[in-house]
ROVO-461230 format. One line per 4 residues: number of its first residue (from 1); for each residue x, y, z of N, C-alpha, C. Coordinates in steps of 0.1 Angstrom, whole numbers, plus 5000, padded with zeros to 4 digits. Atoms other than C-alpha are relative to their C-alpha. Example, Ala and Ser with C-alpha at 12.3 -4.5 7.8 and 13.67 -1.06 7.14 Angstrom:
2
1 = 5009,4988,5000,5123,4955,5078,5009,5012,5000 | 4991,4989,5000,5137,4989,5071,4992,5011,5008
end
This chain:
198
1 = 4999,4993,5012,2024,0953,1076,5014,5003,4997 | 4986,4998,5003,2057,0956,1058,5003,5014,4996 | 4996,4987,5005,2076,0987,1048,4995,5002,4986 | 5005,4999,5014,2067,0980,1012,4985,5003,5000
5 = 5014,4998,5000,2030,0979,1021,4997,5015,5004 | 5002,4986,4996,2033,1013,1039,5003,5009,4989 | 4996,4992,5011,2051,1027,1009,4988,5000,4989 | 5011,5001,5010,2022,1014,0987,4988,5008,5003
9 = 5013,4994,4997,1993,1027,1006,5001,5013,5008 | 4998,4987,4993,2008,1056,1026,4998,4997,5015 | 5000,5002,4985,2012,1060,1064,4986,5002,5006 | 5014,4998,4995,1976,1073,1069,4992,4987,4998
13 = 5008,5012,5002,1960,1042,1053,5006,4989,5008 | 4994,5011,4992,1985,1019,1071,4996,5000,5014 | 5004,4998,4986,1974,1033,1104,4985,5001,5002 | 5015,4997,5000,1936,1035,1096,4993,4989,5008
17 = 5009,5010,4994,1909,1017,1116,4990,4995,4990 | 5009,5004,5011,1888,1015,1084,5005,5005,4987 | 4996,4996,5013,1895,1017,1047,4989,4998,4990 | 5009,5001,5012,1874,1023,1016,5008,4998,4988
21 = 4992,5003,5012,1889,1006,0986,4992,5005,4988 | 5007,4995,5012,1881,1025,0954,5010,4998,4988 | 4992,5003,5012,1893,1020,0918,5010,5011,4997 | 4991,4989,5004,1909,1054,0912,4999,5013,5008
25 = 5000,4988,4993,1916,1089,0923,4987,5008,4999 | 5013,4992,5001,1883,1104,0910,4990,4995,5011 | 5009,5006,4990,1864,1080,0933,5005,5005,5014 | 4995,4995,4988,1887,1090,0962,4996,5014,5002
29 = 5003,4986,4998,1882,1127,0956,4985,5002,5002 | 5015,4999,4998,1844,1123,0953,4996,4996,5014 | 5004,5004,4986,1841,1104,0986,5006,5010,5010 | 4995,4990,4991,1864,1128,1004,4992,5013,5000
33 = 5008,4987,5001,1844,1158,0991,4986,4997,5007 | 5012,5003,4994,1812,1141,1002,5001,4999,5015 | 4998,5000,4985,1825,1134,1037,5002,5014,5005 | 4998,4986,4996,1836,1170,1040,4987,5007,5000
37 = 5013,4994,5001,1802,1182,1029,4991,4996,5011 | 5009,5006,4989,1786,1160,1056,5006,5004,5013 | 4994,4996,4987,1809,1175,1082,5008,4989,5007 | 4992,5011,4994,1830,1144,1087,5015,5003,4998
41 = 4986,4999,5001,1867,1144,1094,5006,4986,5000 | 4996,5014,5002,1878,1111,1080,5013,4996,5007 | 4987,5002,4993,1914,1114,1093,4998,4998,5015 | 5002,5001,4986,1902,1120,1128,4992,4988,5004
45 = 5008,5012,4998,1878,1091,1125,5008,4987,4998 | 4992,5012,5003,1906,1068,1114,4996,4993,4987 | 5005,5005,5013,1891,1063,1079,5009,5005,4989 | 4992,4997,5012,1912,1062,1048,4994,4995,4987
49 = 5005,5004,5013,1900,1061,1012,5012,4997,4992 | 4988,5005,5007,1925,1041,0992,4997,4997,4986 | 5001,5004,5014,1927,1042,0954,5009,4989,4997 | 4993,5012,5002,1938,1008,0942,5006,4999,4986
53 = 4995,5000,5014,1948,1018,0906,4994,4990,4991 | 5006,5010,5009,1923,0996,0889,4994,4988,5008 | 5008,5011,4993,1898,0969,0899,5008,4987,5000 | 4992,5012,5000,1923,0941,0890,5009,4999,5012
57 = 4991,5000,4988,1943,0951,0921,4993,4997,5013 | 5008,5001,4988,1915,0946,0946,5004,4988,5009 | 4996,5012,4992,1927,0911,0957,5012,5003,5009 | 4989,4997,4992,1960,0924,0969,4997,5009,5012
61 = 5004,4991,4989,1944,0952,0989,4991,4993,5010 | 5008,5008,4990,1919,0928,1005,5009,4991,5008 | 4991,5008,4993,1948,0906,1014,5007,5008,5011 | 4993,4991,4991,1965,0936,1030,4992,5004,5012
65 = 5008,4994,4990,1936,0951,1049,4989,4990,5006 | 5011,5009,4996,1911,0922,1052,5004,4990,5012 | 4998,5010,4988,1909,0892,1077,5013,4993,4999 | 4987,5007,5001,1941,0876,1064,5012,5010,5002
69 = 4990,4990,4999,1960,0909,1067,4999,5007,5014 | 5000,4992,4988,1958,0937,1093,4986,5000,5006 | 5014,5003,4995,1920,0930,1097,4994,5013,5005 | 5008,4988,4997,1905,0965,1097,4987,5000,4993
73 = 5013,5000,5008,1870,0974,1086,5003,5004,4986 | 4997,4998,5015,1870,0973,1048,4987,5002,4993 | 5012,4998,5009,1844,0987,1024,5006,5003,4986 | 4995,4998,5014,1846,0993,0987,4989,5006,4991
77 = 5008,4994,5010,1832,1011,0957,5006,4997,4986 | 4995,5003,5013,1835,1000,0921,4989,5003,4989 | 5009,4998,5011,1819,1005,0886,4994,4987,4997 | 5008,5012,5004,1794,0980,0872,5009,4991,4992
81 = 4991,5009,5008,1820,0967,0847,5010,4993,5008 | 4989,5007,4991,1844,0958,0875,4994,4992,5011 | 5007,5007,4989,1818,0942,0898,5006,4985,5001 | 4995,5014,5000,1831,0907,0888,5013,4999,5007
85 = 4986,5001,4994,1867,0915,0898,4998,5002,5015 | 5002,4998,4986,1855,0928,0932,4994,4987,5006 | 5007,5012,4995,1832,0898,0937,5010,4988,5002 | 4990,5011,4999,1859,0872,0929,5010,5002,5011
89 = 4990,4997,4990,1884,0890,0952,4994,4998,5014 | 5006,5002,4987,1859,0890,0981,4998,4985,5003 | 5001,5014,4999,1853,0853,0975,5013,4993,5003 | 4987,5006,4997,1890,0845,0974,5005,5004,5014
93 = 4996,4996,4987,1894,0864,1006,4992,4994,5011 | 5008,5007,4991,1870,0840,1022,4989,5008,5007 | 5011,4991,4995,1843,0867,1027,4987,4995,4995 | 5013,5005,5004,1816,0846,1011,5002,4992,4987
97 = 5000,5007,5012,1808,0824,0981,4988,5002,4992 | 5012,4997,5009,1785,0828,0951,4993,5013,5004 | 5005,4987,4996,1781,0864,0961,4991,5007,4990 | 5008,4991,5008,1753,0885,0947,5003,5014,5003
101 = 4997,4986,4997,1753,0922,0946,4995,5004,5014 | 5005,4998,4986,1731,0922,0978,5010,4995,5010 | 4990,5005,4991,1757,0900,0994,5012,5009,5002 | 4989,4990,5000,1784,0924,0984,4997,5012,5009
105 = 5004,4989,4992,1765,0952,1000,5000,4997,5015 | 4999,5004,4986,1762,0933,1032,5014,5000,5005 | 4986,4999,4997,1800,0932,1031,5005,5014,4999 | 4996,4986,5001,1800,0970,1026,5007,5003,4987
109 = 4994,4997,5013,1810,0969,0989,4988,5003,4991 | 5011,4994,5007,1789,0990,0966,5004,5002,4985 | 4998,4999,5014,1785,0991,0928,4993,5012,4994 | 5006,4989,5008,1779,1022,0907,4993,4994,4988
113 = 5008,5005,5011,1752,1017,0881,5008,4998,4987 | 4991,5001,5011,1776,1024,0853,5014,5003,5006 | 4988,4996,4994,1804,1044,0869,4997,5013,5009 | 5001,4988,4992,1810,1074,0892,4994,5011,4993
117 = 5005,4988,5008,1804,1100,0865,4985,4998,4997 | 5014,5003,5003,1771,1083,0855,4991,5003,5012 | 5008,4998,4988,1759,1083,0891,4998,5015,5003 | 5000,4986,4997,1768,1120,0896,4991,5008,4990
121 = 5008,4993,5010,1753,1131,0863,4985,4998,5002 | 5014,5003,4998,1720,1113,0870,4995,5008,5012 | 5005,4993,4988,1718,1128,0905,4999,5015,4998 | 4999,4986,5002,1727,1163,0894,4990,5005,4989
125 = 5007,4995,5012,1709,1165,0861,5010,5007,4990 | 4991,4995,5010,1725,1176,0828,5003,5015,5002 | 4999,4986,5000,1719,1213,0833,5010,5004,5012 | 4991,4997,4989,1737,1214,0867,5014,4995,4997
129 = 4987,5004,5004,1766,1194,0853,5006,5010,4990 | 4995,4990,5010,1769,1219,0824,5004,5013,5008 | 4996,4988,4992,1771,1247,0850,5013,4998,5006 | 4987,5004,4994,1800,1229,0867,5011,5002,4989
133 = 4991,4999,5011,1817,1226,0833,5003,5015,4996 | 4999,4986,5003,1810,1263,0826,5009,5007,5010 | 4992,4993,4990,1825,1274,0859,5015,4996,4999 | 4986,5004,5002,1857,1255,0850,5005,5006,4987
137 = 4996,4994,5012,1858,1275,0817,5002,4990,4988 | 4999,5011,5010,1853,1243,0796,4988,4999,4991 | 5012,5001,5008,1820,1250,0779,5004,4999,4985 | 4996,5001,5014,1838,1257,0746,5005,4987,4996
141 = 4995,5013,5003,1856,1224,0747,4989,4990,5000 | 5011,5009,5000,1824,1206,0756,4992,5002,4987 | 5007,4998,5012,1806,1222,0726,5007,4994,4988 | 4992,5006,5011,1834,1212,0702,4998,4984,5001
145 = 5001,5015,4998,1832,1176,0717,4986,4996,4995 | 5013,5003,5003,1794,1176,0712,4998,4999,4984 | 5001,4999,5015,1798,1184,0674,5007,4988,4993 | 4992,5011,5006,1821,1154,0668,4989,4989,4995
149 = 5010,5009,5007,1803,1129,0644,4996,4988,5009 | 5003,5012,4991,1805,1100,0669,4992,5003,5012 | 5008,4996,4987,1788,1120,0697,4989,5009,4997 | 5011,4989,5001,1764,1145,0681,4986,4994,5001
153 = 5013,5005,4999,1735,1121,0681,4997,4993,5014 | 5001,5006,4986,1741,1108,0717,4992,5009,5009 | 5007,4992,4990,1721,1120,0747,5010,5009,5007 | 4992,4991,4993,1734,1149,0766,5007,4993,5012
157 = 4993,5007,4989,1741,1126,0796,5011,4991,4995 | 4989,5008,5006,1762,1102,0774,5011,5009,4996 | 4989,4991,5004,1781,1132,0760,5007,5005,5012 | 4993,4995,4988,1788,1146,0795,5009,4989,5006
161 = 4993,5011,4994,1799,1112,0808,5013,4998,4992 | 4988,5003,5008,1823,1107,0779,5010,5012,5000 | 4991,4988,5000,1836,1143,0780,5009,5000,5012 | 4992,5000,4988,1849,1139,0815,5013,4991,4998
165 = 4989,5009,5002,1872,1111,0802,5009,5004,4988 | 4993,4996,5013,1885,1130,0771,5013,5007,5003 | 4988,4992,4997,1913,1149,0789,5006,4995,5013 | 4993,5005,4988,1939,1137,0813,4998,5009,5012
169 = 5002,4993,4988,1930,1147,0848,4986,5006,5002 | 5013,4993,4999,1895,1160,0840,4991,4992,5010 | 5009,5008,4991,1877,1131,0858,5004,5002,5014 | 4996,4999,4986,1898,1135,0889,4996,5014,5005
173 = 5003,4986,4996,1894,1173,0890,4985,5002,5001 | 5014,4997,5000,1857,1172,0882,4992,4992,5011 | 5008,5008,4990,1847,1145,0908,4996,5008,5012 | 5003,4992,4988,1849,1168,0938,4991,5012,4996
177 = 5009,4989,5004,1833,1197,0919,4986,4995,4998 | 5014,5005,5002,1803,1176,0909,4994,4996,5014 | 5006,5003,4987,1799,1164,0945,4997,5013,5008 | 5003,4987,4993,1801,1200,0958,4987,5006,4994
181 = 5012,4995,5006,1772,1208,0934,4988,4992,5003 | 5011,5008,4997,1750,1180,0947,4991,5006,5011 | 5009,4998,4989,1719,1185,0967,5002,4987,5009 | 4997,5011,4991,1727,1164,0998,4989,4990,5002
185 = 5011,5009,5000,1693,1148,0996,4999,4991,4988 | 5000,5007,5012,1701,1134,0962,5014,4993,4997 | 4987,5006,5001,1735,1118,0968,4998,4986,4994 | 5001,5013,5006,1740,1087,0946,5001,4989,5011
189 = 5000,5010,4989,1732,1056,0967,5013,4993,5003 | 4988,5006,4997,1765,1038,0963,5010,5008,5008 | 4991,4991,4993,1785,1068,0975,4995,5002,5014 | 5006,4997,4987,1760,1075,1003,5002,4988,5009
193 = 5000,5012,4992,1760,1039,1015,5014,4996,5005 | 4986,5004,4996,1798,1032,1014,5005,5009,5011 | 4995,4991,4989,1805,1063,1035,4993,4997,5013 | 5008,5002,4988,1777,1054,1059,5006,4988,5008
197 = 4995,5012,4994,1795,1021,1067,5014,5000,5005 | 4987,4999,4994,1828,1034,1078,5001,5012,5009
end
């Protein structure tokens, strides 16, 4: 691993025994919160959750951490819209060919049905998500958003999902809060499985 690689991923990830590659900071915060709730100390276990700043970057991170690189245990989590990027990168890294979603899961790469927020909203239910929003003092902003013509006829779940993306930093801040509100018997499958494999 070069100095540039360490600068890119940080010393903790560079020294990890296992990494979970995720698209962004909200995914990282959600998985770290879930690990904490389950009583896991990822740092002590040598596990690092690495945000890759978008699915298009997955190939470079697989080159760095995968069989052609430092060859540590690698897992991943992505949104459904980015499944193709992850699949192609896994194939280019010689981890399989003509991969199906089931094949990706055998490689410890999991796909959220739509995205992280969708998974968490479905697991929690709209009322619980609204309580999280209220605890953050954002109910007024959410009600204003709901009255916008483009969103007033949408389902509450669609409104909630979009609301998290309407303000810079809200997705990142909300990810851990939503995970802390989860019933641990109803953790979204992709989050549950990816952590179980590292």
